[in-house]
C-alpha positions as CSV (number, residue, x, y, z in Angstrom):
1,M,15.3,-118.9,66.0
2,K,14.9,-120.4,62.5
3,T,18.0,-121.4,60.5
4,D,18.0,-119.6,57.1
5,I,20.4,-121.7,55.0
6,H,19.4,-119.8,51.9
7,G,20.4,-116.5,53.5
8,S,23.6,-118.0,54.8
9,A,24.6,-119.2,51.3
10,A,23.9,-115.8,49.8
11,L,25.9,-113.9,52.4
12,V,29.0,-116.0,52.4
13,L,31.8,-113.5,51.8
14,A,35.5,-113.9,51.8
15,R,38.0,-111.4,53.2
16,G,39.3,-108.7,50.9
17,V,40.2,-105.0,50.5
18,G,40.0,-102.5,47.7
19,R,37.1,-101.1,45.7
20,P,33.5,-101.8,46.8
21,R,32.5,-105.3,45.6
22,S,29.5,-105.7,43.3
23,E,27.0,-108.5,44.1
24,G,26.3,-108.7,40.3
25,T,30.0,-109.4,39.7
26,R,30.0,-112.0,42.4
27,T,27.1,-113.8,40.8
28,Q,28.8,-113.6,37.4
29,I,31.9,-115.2,38.8
30,L,30.0,-118.0,40.5
31,A,28.0,-118.7,37.3
32,A,31.2,-118.9,35.4
33,T,32.6,-121.3,37.9
34,V,29.5,-123.5,37.6
35,R,29.9,-123.5,33.8
36,L,33.5,-124.6,34.0
37,L,32.6,-127.4,36.5
38,E,30.0,-128.8,34.1
39,T,32.8,-130.2,32.0
40,R,36.0,-130.0,34.1
41,T,37.1,-131.2,37.6
42,V,37.7,-129.0,40.6
43,Q,41.4,-129.9,40.4
44,S,41.8,-128.9,36.7
45,I,40.3,-125.4,36.9
46,S,42.2,-122.3,38.1
47,I,41.5,-118.8,39.2
48,E,42.8,-117.7,35.7
49,A,40.3,-119.9,34.0
50,I,37.5,-118.7,36.2
51,A,38.5,-115.1,35.5
52,R,38.5,-115.7,31.7
53,E,35.1,-117.4,31.8
54,A,33.6,-114.6,33.9
55,G,35.2,-111.8,31.9
56,V,36.9,-110.3,35.0
57,G,40.4,-109.9,36.3
58,K,42.0,-112.1,38.8
59,A,42.2,-109.2,41.3
60,T,38.4,-108.9,41.2
61,I,38.1,-112.6,42.2
62,Y,40.6,-112.1,45.0
63,R,38.5,-109.2,46.4
64,W,35.8,-111.8,47.1
65,W,37.7,-115.1,47.8
66,D,41.2,-116.0,49.0
67,S,41.5,-119.2,46.9
68,K,40.0,-121.2,44.0
69,A,38.6,-123.7,46.5
70,L,36.5,-121.0,48.2
71,V,35.1,-119.9,44.8
72,V,34.2,-123.5,44.1
73,I,32.5,-124.1,47.5
74,D,30.4,-121.0,47.1
75,A,29.5,-121.9,43.5
76,F,28.5,-125.4,44.7
77,M,26.3,-123.9,47.5
78,E,24.6,-121.4,45.2
79,H,23.6,-124.3,42.9
80,H,22.9,-127.0,45.4
81,V,21.3,-125.4,48.5
82,V,18.1,-124.2,46.8
83,K,17.5,-127.6,45.3
84,T,17.7,-129.5,48.6
85,P,15.4,-127.6,50.9
86,M,13.9,-128.5,54.2
87,P,10.2,-127.9,53.4
88,R,8.3,-125.8,56.0
89,N,4.9,-126.8,54.7
90,L,5.2,-130.4,55.7
91,P,5.2,-132.1,59.1
92,P,8.8,-132.6,60.5
93,G,9.0,-136.3,59.6
94,K,7.9,-135.8,56.0
95,A,10.1,-132.7,55.7
96,I,13.2,-134.6,56.7
97,A,12.3,-137.4,54.3
98,S,11.7,-134.9,51.4
99,H,15.1,-133.3,52.2
100,L,16.9,-136.6,52.1
101,V,15.3,-137.6,48.8
102,S,16.2,-134.3,47.2
103,L,19.8,-134.6,48.5
104,I,20.1,-138.2,47.1
105,H,18.8,-137.0,43.8
106,E,21.2,-134.1,43.7
107,Y,24.2,-136.2,44.8
108,A,23.5,-138.6,42.0
109,G,24.5,-135.9,39.5
110,W,26.5,-132.7,39.2
111,S,26.3,-131.7,42.8
112,G,27.6,-135.0,44.0
113,R,30.5,-135.0,41.6
114,I,31.6,-131.5,42.8
115,V,31.2,-132.2,46.6
116,A,33.2,-135.4,46.2
117,Q,36.0,-133.5,44.5
118,I,35.9,-130.8,47.2
119,I,36.2,-133.4,49.9
120,A,39.0,-135.2,48.0
121,E,40.9,-131.9,47.6
122,G,40.5,-131.3,51.3
123,Q,42.4,-134.5,52.2
124,S,45.7,-132.8,51.2
125,D,44.5,-129.2,52.2
126,P,43.0,-129.0,55.6
127,V,41.9,-125.4,54.9
128,V,39.6,-126.6,52.2
129,L,37.9,-129.0,54.5
130,R,37.6,-126.4,57.2
131,E,36.0,-123.9,54.8
132,F,33.6,-126.5,53.5
133,R,32.5,-127.3,57.0
134,E,32.1,-123.7,58.0
135,R,30.4,-122.5,54.8
136,F,28.2,-125.5,54.0
137,H,28.2,-128.4,56.5
138,Y,27.5,-126.6,59.7
139,G,24.6,-124.7,58.2
140,R,23.0,-127.9,56.9
141,R,23.6,-129.7,60.2
142,A,21.9,-126.9,62.1
143,L,18.9,-127.0,59.8
144,V,18.4,-130.7,60.2
145,R,19.0,-130.6,63.9
146,E,16.3,-127.9,64.3
147,M,13.8,-130.0,62.4
148,L,14.7,-133.1,64.4
149,D,14.1,-131.2,67.6
150,E,10.7,-130.2,66.2
151,W,9.9,-133.8,65.2
152,R,10.8,-135.1,68.6
153,V,8.4,-132.7,70.3
154,A,5.6,-133.3,67.7
155,E,5.7,-137.1,67.5
156,R,7.8,-138.2,70.5
157,I,10.2,-140.2,68.3
158,L,12.6,-142.6,69.9
159,A,15.6,-140.2,69.5
160,P,18.4,-139.4,72.0
161,A,18.4,-136.1,73.9
162,N,21.4,-135.0,71.8
163,V,20.3,-135.3,68.2
164,E,23.8,-134.9,66.7
165,T,24.3,-138.6,66.3
166,L,20.9,-139.0,64.7
167,A,21.7,-136.2,62.2
168,E,24.9,-137.9,61.3
169,L,23.0,-141.2,60.8
170,L,20.7,-139.5,58.3
171,Y,23.6,-138.2,56.2
172,A,26.4,-140.8,56.6
173,P,25.1,-143.5,54.3
174,V,24.5,-141.0,51.6
175,Y,28.1,-139.7,51.8
176,M,29.4,-143.3,52.0
177,R,27.8,-144.2,48.7
178,L,28.9,-140.8,47.2
179,L,32.5,-141.1,48.1
180,S,33.1,-144.9,47.8
181,G,30.7,-145.7,44.9
182,S,29.5,-148.7,47.0
183,G,26.0,-148.4,45.5
184,P,23.8,-146.2,43.4
185,L,22.2,-143.0,44.8
186,D,18.7,-143.8,43.5
187,D,15.1,-143.9,44.7
188,R,15.4,-147.5,45.9
189,F,18.3,-146.5,48.2
190,A,16.4,-143.5,49.3
191,Q,13.3,-145.5,50.3
192,E,15.4,-148.2,52.0
193,H,17.4,-145.7,53.9
194,I,14.3,-143.8,55.1
195,N,12.6,-147.1,56.0
196,Y,15.5,-148.1,58.2
197,I,15.9,-144.8,60.0
198,Y,12.2,-144.3,60.6
199,T,11.7,-147.8,61.8
200,L,14.5,-147.3,64.4
201,L,12.6,-144.2,65.5
202,G,9.4,-146.0,65.9
203,I,7.7,-144.1,63.1
204,E,5.9,-145.4,60.0
205,P,8.1,-144.5,57.0
206,P,6.6,-142.3,54.3
207,D,6.4,-143.5,50.7
208,I,8.9,-141.3,48.9
209,A,6.7,-141.5,45.8
210,E,4.1,-139.4,47.7
211,L,6.5,-136.7,48.7
212,N,6.4,-134.9,45.3
213,V,10.2,-134.4,45.2
214,V,11.3,-133.3,41.8
215,K,14.3,-134.9,40.3
216,R,16.6,-132.1,39.2
217,S,19.9,-133.7,38.3
218,F,20.8,-136.2,35.6
219,P,22.5,-139.3,37.1
220,V,26.2,-140.0,36.4
221,E,27.9,-143.3,36.1
222,K,30.3,-142.7,38.9
223,T,30.4,-140.3,41.9
224,A,33.6,-141.4,43.5
225,A,35.9,-138.7,44.8
226,T,38.6,-139.4,42.2
227,R,36.4,-138.7,39.2
């Protein structure tokens, strides 16, 4: 069964009661949240600020989400997921490389700043981390795990029977740079990271310049979690 991460993002709903909820209103609230996050941090915005920006009452927001953090996570997903796809028109090895390059491009800009702040907020609020895992991380992990399984069958890569560790190896260096600022999230890093992983798997690494991945985000000077 194919993992539909786009569908998962669109159907993420929080608990709530009251009048029927409008999908148009939900989209309006998420768009307002994104606008606020373009110039402000996750920590500095509030439900009240989101409500004002969206032109709705706080009660309307609480019919969809239980907290500000959940609104931010869903806004991040709506903005980010469609820009970091796992291409189905490429062989598994190139699809994974393309996904990694698009992820690195996105995390060099707005998306990286927001996800770093979500993770930072989660250090003092375990609920935030749990919701981030359940709403975003698990879906992404399932997507890459599925593609790794296909790759292992198609090319007999030197991967363990359980691909969870390999999936973590793909993502961990990206998050390390994002959260610690230990190095830039740029094309050089993307190529070096892919070269290393693919060499370990006994596969010729693709040239990322040939993957036709569009850069969508403007880079920022720092992507540390405290920004």
